[in-house]
N, C-alpha and C positions, 0 to 999 in steps of 0.2 A: 552432421550428415546422418547419424542414426535417427534423429527425430524426423528428418525429411523422409527417410526410408519408411518409417512406420506410419507416417501420415499418408504417404502415397499408397502404401500397402492397405491401410484401413479403407481409404476411399475406393481403391480398386476392388477389394473384397465386398464392400457394400454394394457397389454397382453390379458386381458379378452375382450376388445373391438376388438382387432385384430382377436382373435379367433372367436368371434361372427360374425364379418364381413365375414370371410372366410367360416364359417358355413352357413351363409345366402346365400352367393354366390353359394356354392356347392349345397345347398338344392334347390335353384331356378333352377340351371342347371339340376339337376336330375329330378325335377318336370317337367320341360319342355320336357326333354327326355322321361319321363314316359308318358306325355300327347301325344307326337308324336307316341310312341309305341302303346298306346291304340287306337289312331286314325287309325294307319296302320292295327292293328289286326281287328278292326271293319270293315275297308274297304278292307280287304284282298281279298274277293271274288267278288268285283265289276267288275274287268276285266274279270274274269271267267264267270260271269253272262252276261256281255256284249257280249262276244264271243258266248255264248249259245243263246242269244236272236236274234242276227243278223244272226246266223247260215249260211245257204247256200249263203247269199249275200257276205260273206267274200272273196270268190274267183271269184266274178263277177265284171263287170265294174261298178256296182251300189254301190260298197262298200263305196265310199265317201258320197253318199247320205244317205246310211244306217247309217253310223257313225254320220252324222249330225243330222238325226232324233233322234237317240238314245241319242246323246249328248244334244240336246235341251231338251229332256225329263229329263235327269239327272240333268242338270243345274237348272231346275225348282226346283228340290228337294234339290240339293247341288250346289250352284253357284260357289263353289271353285274348282271343279274338272276340269281337262283337259284330253282329250283323244287323243292318238297318235297311228298311224298305222306304225309299224316299220318293216323293213326287218330283215334278219337273222344277219346282222352285226350292227344293231342299227340305220341305216339311216331312217330318218323320211319321209314316203311316203305320208301320209295324216294326218290331225289333225283337231280337233275342240277345240278351246280355246277362252276365252274371249278376245274381241277386236282384235282377229286374230294376236296378237303380239307374234311371236316366233323368237328367235334369234339364236338357234342352228339348224343345219341340221342333226346332228347325236348325239345320246346319248351313253354313255358307256354301253357295253353289259354285263360286269362282274357283276354289282349289280343285273341285271335281272336274270342271271343264278344262283346267290346265292339265290335269292328270291325263285326261282322255285325248287331249290334242298334242301332247308332247311327242316329238320324234325320237329323241334320245332319252333314256331313263335318267332321271335326276330326282333329288329329294324334294318332295312336296308334302307339306304338313296340312292337315285339315282339322276341322272342329271335332272335339271329343265330347259327345253328348253326355257322358258321365262326369266329365271334368270341364266345366265351362271356361275356366281360366287357362286351360292348357290346350295345346294343339298336339296332334299325334300323327304317326304314319298310318296310311290307310290304303285299301284297294277298292276300286269302284268299277262297275260295269253297267251299261245301259240296259234297260228292259225294253225290248222291241215288240211291237204289235203291228203286223202288216208293214214292217220296215219303218215304223214310226216310233220314236222314243216316248214312252209314257211314264217313265220312272227310272230309278237307279237302285242297284244293290250296293250299299255302302258298308264296307267292313273295316273296323278299327283293328289293326294287326297286333297291337300290344297295349292293352289298357293298364290294368293294375300291375301287370308284369313290369312296366316301365315307370310306374308312379314313383318308385324309389330307385331310379336307375343310377343316380350318382352314388348312392350308398353301395349299390351292387357293384358298380365299376370300381369303387375305391378298394373293395376287397378282392378284386379280380386280379388275374395274372397280368393283364394289360397295364393296370395302374402300377403294380409293383415293378413291371419292366420299365415303365416311363420314369418312375422315381429313381430306380437303380441307374438308368442311363444318364439322367440329369445329374445325379450325385457324382458319378464317375467323371462326366464331362466337367462338372464344377471343380472337382479336385485337380484334374489335369490342367485346366485353365488357370486355377489359382497358383499351382506350382510354377507353370511356365511364366505367368504374369509376375510373380514375385521374383523369379530369376531375372526377368527383363528389367524390372524396377531396380533390382540390386546392381545390374550392369550399368544402367543409366546413372544411378546415384554415384557409382564408383567413378564414372567419367566426370561427374560434377565435382569430384574432389580436386581434379586438375584445375578446373575453372576457378573454384574457390581459392585454392592455394595461390594461383596466379594473381587473383585480385588482392589477396592479402599481401603478397610480396610487393605488388605495385603500390599498395597503400602505404607500405613502410618506406617507400622512397626508391625502390629498385626499379628505375624507369626502363631498364633494359629487359625486363621480364616479358616473355612472349609465350603463348600457348603453342606447343608443338605436338604433333601426332594425335590431334583430337579429331576423330572422324564421326560419321553417323549423324545423329540428331543434333549434336552440339557443335558441329563444324561451323555453322553460321555464327554461333556465339563466339567461338574462338577467332574466327575471321574478323568479326566486328571488334572484339577486344584488341586484336593485334593492330588493326587499322587505327583504333582509338589511341593505343599506346604510341604508335608511330606519330600521329598528329600531335599528341601531348609532348612527345619527345622533341619534335621539330619546334613546337611553340616555346618549349623551355630553352632550346638552343638560341632561338630568336630573341627571347627575353634576355638571355645572357649577353648576346651580341648587342642588344639595345642598351643594356646596363653598362657594358664596356664603352659603347659609343657615347653614352651620356656622360660618363666620367671623363672621357677624352674631350668631349665638347665643353664641359664645364672648365676643364683645365685650359683648353685653348681660348675660350671666351675670357676667362679671368686674366690670361696672359695678355690678350689683345685689348681688353678693357684697361688693364693696369698701365699699359704703355701710354695711350693718349691721356689717361687721367693723370699719370705722373708728370707728363709733359705740361699739361694745362696747369697743374698745381705748381710746378717749378717756375714757369714763366710768370704766373700770377703772383707768386711770392716775391719774385725779382721786381716786378712792377710795383708791388706794395711797399717793399723795403727800400728800393733804390730809385723810385719813380722820379724824384726831383733831380737825381744825378744823371739820368739818361737823357740822351738827345731825342729830338722828335723822330728822327729816322729809326733809332733803336726801339723806341716805344712802338712805332708802327710795325716794325719787324716782329717784335715779341707778340703783339696783338694778332698779327697775321698767323703766327704759329699756333696761338691759342685757338683762333677760329678754325684753322685747318684741322686741328685735333678734335674740336667739337663736331665739325662736319663728319669726320671719320667715325667718331663715337656714335653720332646720330644715325649714320648709314648702317653701322653694325647692328645697332638695336632694332632698326626698322627691318633689316634683312632677317634677323632672328625671329622677330614677331611674325613676319610674313611666312617664313618657312614653317614655323610652328602651326600656323593656321592651315597651311596646305597639307601638312602631314596628318593633322587631326581631322581632315575633311570638313573643317569649319567653313571652307570656301567652296561654293558650288558654282560651276561656270554658268553664265547666262548665255546660252548658245543662240546665235542669231546669224542670218546671212550678212556677209561683209565683203567688201572689195579688197582682196588680199593684194592686188596690184597697187591700189592707192596706199595701203598701209606700208608696203615695202618701199614705195617711192618716197613717202613722207619720212620713213626711217632713214633712208639714204640722205635725204636733204638735211635732216636734223643733225646727223653726225658728220656731214661733209665739212662744216666750218671747223670743228674740232680736229678732224683728220687733216685738213689743209695746214693747220698750224703745226702739225707734226710731220708734214710732208708725205702724207699717205693719201692715195687716191681711192675713191669709192665708185664702183661701177654697178650697174643693174642689167641683168639679162632676163627678159620677159618673153616667154613663149606666146604665140598667138592664141587667142580665144581661151584665156584663163578664166574658168568659171568662178562664181562667187564661192567663198569658203563659208563653212558653218562652224563658228567658233565664238569664244568670248573675246571681244575686241580689246578689253582692258588687260586681261591676263596675257593674251597673245602679244600685245605691245610690250608688256614687261619682259616676256621671254626673249623677244627679238632684241630688245635693248640690252639685256644681259649678254647675249651672244655678240652683239656689236662692241660692247665694252671689253669683252674678253679678246676679241680680234684686235682692237686698237691697242690693248695692253701688250700684245706680243708682236706688234708691227713697229717698224722704224721708218725713217725717211726713205722714200722710193718704193715702199711696199704697196700692194694693191689689195683692197677688200672688195669681194664680189658677192652681190646678192642675186640669186637666180630663182626663178619660178618656172616649174615644168608641169604641164597638164598630162597626167599619166593615163594610160588606156583603161585602168581600173576605175577611173572617175575621181581619184584622189588628186591632191595638189602637192607636189614635192617642193620643199623650200630648202635651198642650199645656201649656206653662208661660209665662204672660204676666204683665206688670206694667204699671202706669201711671206708671212712673218717668220719668227724664229722657231715656231713649231713646239710640240710637246714631246718629251722623251717617252720612250716605250715603257719605262718604269712608272711614269706618272699617268700614262694614258688610261689604264683601267680604273684609276681612282679619282679622276677629275670630277665625277658627279657625286662623290661622297660629300656629305655636308661638312663644312669647315676643313676640307682638305686643301692644302696649298702645296704646290710643287716646289722643287728645289732650285728652279731657275730664278734669276734675278727679278724678272717681271712678276713672278708669282707672289711676291710679298706685297704687291699693291692690290688692295681690295680686302674684302671680308672673308673670301673663300666660300661664300654661300650662293653666289650668283648662278653657277651652273646647277647646283642642287635645286634651287628654286625653279630654274628653267625646266629641269627634268620633271618635277612635280606638276608644273603647269601643263606640260604636254601629256603627262599621264592622265590628267583630268579630261583631256581631249581625246583619249583613247589612242595616243600615238607614242612611239618610241623615238628617241633621238640617237643618232649614230655619229661617230667621230672618226676621222682618219687624219693622221698627222705624221710628219717626218721632221726631224731636226734640221733647221736652216732651209726647209722647203715650204713650210706652211701647214695650215690646218683647215679641215673642212668639216663643218657640222651639217647634218641633214636630217630632216623629219618630214612627215606627211600630215596633211590636214584633210578632213572630209569635205567634199564639195557639197554645196547646198542643192537639195532636190525639192522642187516645189511639189506639194501634195496634189 
C-alpha cells in the first residue's frame, strides 16, 4: 500500500508541476498582452493629437521639419515613440526615430485600416519599421486635405523600450506576484491532493484485505462500510463473492448427488447383474437336470433383468446428455392433437390388459405446437408409464389438451391411481429418486427427471398435483406455432 501511495503521489505531483508551468506561461503571456493593450489604449490619440498640432504644415514642404520638432518634444516626454509619415499605400515618406535606424520602406496598411475602423478599443499590432521581424503597438491618424485622406501619421508607441520586454517583466513585481501565487497554489493543491490520495489508499486497504481473506478460502468475506469512489468495487466484489458462494454450494450439492447417484446406480446394477449371473450359473451347472419349463423360466428371468439393465443404462445416458446440453431440440410445427391421440392408442392395449381405461379430452381449434417431436414423444411416454405404474384395475387415465388465451397449449395427464404421498411429491423430479410406495420400485427412477429436462429445453415447467388414493395430475405448457 505504501508503494501505491508514493506512485500515485509522484504522478500527481508531476502532473501538478506541468499544469503549474503551463498556467504560469499562459498567465505571463496574457499579462504581457494586457500590458500592451493598456499601453495602446492610453496612447490611442497620440497620432490624432500630433496631426492636430502640426495642422496646416502637413501639406506643406515644411512637414519634415514640423514632424522633427513635434517628435523631439514627444521624445522628451516618451523616448520610446517613433513617428512616421506614410502615403495611402503605407510607403514611408518621412520619419523621426531614435538613432535614425529604419529598415523598412513600407508598412502593412491593413492593421492601420483595422485600427481606424474599430468601434471598441482592442489590441492591434502593426509593422515596426526598425524591427522587421516583430510587430508592435501603434497609434495612427489620417492626414486630411479638403476632407480627403492623402496620408497617415503612424506612431510606434514602444520601440526599444519593449525590445526586451520579457526580461523587464521577469524582474517586475507582476512576474514575482504570479510566481508567488502559483507556488502558493501549488503547495496547497499538493497538500490537499496528497491527503486525498492517502484517504483513498486507506480505503483500498479494506479492499485488498478482503481479497486476501477470500483468496485464503474464507468465502464468507464481504466488504462492509466502503463508500465513495470504491463503493462500486465493494459492490462488485460482494456480488462476485455471493455468486462464487452459490456456485460452491451447488458444486457441493452436485458432488453429494453424484455420490448418491453412484451408490444407487451400483445398487440397481448389482441386483440385475447378480440375478443374471445366478440363473446363468444354474443353467450352466445343472442344465441337463432341469426340465424344459424350468429352463424357459430361468431364461425369461435372465432376459427380464437384461431388459431392466438395458433400460437403466439408456436412461442414464439420455439424462446425462440432457443435463450437459448435448441435446438441442429441433423445433418444428407439429400436430399435438395427433401426437396425443397416437400416444393414447399406443398405451391403450397395455392399459386394457391391466384393466385401466384411457380417455382423451381435446378442446376445439387446438393450434399446431412448436416443439421437438422426438423429445416430446419421449416425455409423454414417461408420463404415461408413470401413470400406468400407479393405476390398477378400474382406474382411468385422461389426456387433455387446452388452448389457452395466451396462445400456449396446456397438456394435462391425470389418473385416478394410488397417488403420490406429500412426502415424496417435492422430490419426484430428482434424478434417481424413488418413492417408498410399492409401485415406486418398478422402473429406473429417471423417467420424470428426463421429462423435466426435456420440457426445460422447450422453455416450459411441469407441475404436479396428487393425493393418496385419489390420483395424480401432471401439467405443462407448449408454445403454439406462429407463422412468420
